[in-house]
N, C-alpha and C positions, 0 to 999 in steps of 0.2 A: 836711324833713321826704320823704323817699324812700319808707320806709315802716315798718312797727310794729317791727322789730327795733331802727332809728336810736334809739324813744323814743315818748314821746306827749307829748302838752301842749296845754294849755286857751287856747282863743281867741274869748273874745264867744260865748259858750255852748256851742262845737263844740270835739270833739277829732279828731286825727289819727291814727286807725288805717291803719296795712296802704293808706299813701300817699292814704287816701282825709278827706276833714272829714264826718263822723257827726256829729246831734245828740244829745248829754248825754241817755239817758235811760235807763230799767233795761235796754231791748232791745237797747240798744248794740252789736255783737259786733264784733272781729277774728278773719284768725285771718293765719296766716305757718307757714310748712315749713319745719322745723326737720331735721339729720340728729346721729340716736340713735344711735352702736354698729354701724354699720350699713342702721339704718333708715330711710326716711324718715318723720318722724313728723309731723301737725297740731296746730301752739298756738294752741288757742282763748281768748281771753279777753273778758269781760263785768265791766266796773266793774277790781276787782283780783282778780277769780276767776279762778284760769287752769286748764287742761284740758290733757293733752298727749296724745293717741293714736295710735296707728300710721296711717298712709296707705299705707305702703307696705312690710311687717313683712318681714326678714329670712329667708331659706326654713326656717331652720334652728328659730327660733319656730311656726314651722306645727303640727307636734305637739302640741305646749305649749297650742293653742289658737287663738293668736294670729292673728289678720286684720285687717283695715283694720274700723277703728272701735273696736280694743278699747285699754282707758284705761292710760294706765300712770301717769302723774299727775294728780292735782287738788289743786289749794291753794289759795293767795293770793299776791298781791307784793304784800310794803306796803317801799316805795320799790324799793330795788334790793338787795331780798333775797325770797326762794320760800322757800315753808313749803304742806307739805300732806304727802299720801300716796304715797308710789307702788307699785309691785308689782313682783313677782317671777314667774314662772311657768315652771313645769316640765313636762314630754313626760307624765311619771308620773302627774300631774293636772291636766288638761286642765280650762278654768273654773274653776278655784280657783284664785287667784293668792294668792299670800301678800302681804298689805297690810303698811306697814311707814312709821314719821314719815319726813323726809326735811325738811334746809334747806339755805340756800346762795344765794350772793350770783350777781347777773349781772353780769356784766362791767362795766366803764365805757360800752364803745361799744357795748352792751344788743345785740352779735351772738352771746354764748352764755352757758348757766345752766350754774350747776352747784351741784345737792346731794347732798346724800348724809346714810347712817344707818346705823343698826345693824338687823339682821334675826336672824332665828333660821336657823339650819341644817336643812332637811329632808330627810330620806333618804326617799328613794320615796311622798310626802306624808307621814312621821313627824318630828314633833320630836323632834329630837337632844339640845338643852338648850343644844348652843354654838350662840355667836355671830358674825354676819359684818358687814365695813362695806363698805358699797356707796357708789362714787361713779357719779351718772347726770351726762352732759355733753352737751347741748342745744347744738348750733351753729346760728345761720340759714342756712338754705339759699335760700330764694327767700318772695315772696308768692306762696300759694297761690290 
């Protein structure tokens, strides 16, 4: 097991995360870096809980208030399936992301996660009553 993205496994009370054997506990954490739409993301895991935050956001996201550590996704991994909450950011309402539900599969080789969901379209921070579908793709880059 070279790294977290290639899977996790249990062995005699230990879990292999990010290439390290860590004793199983509520405090065991793992993290790795992933590419998403031109930004570098940090995936952190604790048990089946998952958090994806910006490590190096694309420049275009900065006017929307996105910076290192800004949370894009939080949720859970059940088997090879993620489900949780994603956020969309706007320069018209920096610091107030729109949250919506997403879910989707982990690719068989564990090197890509794709989640999708439907969200309301906002026009300069005002709801329009229209909806759109979003798909977020995260591709493993390296151990952070």
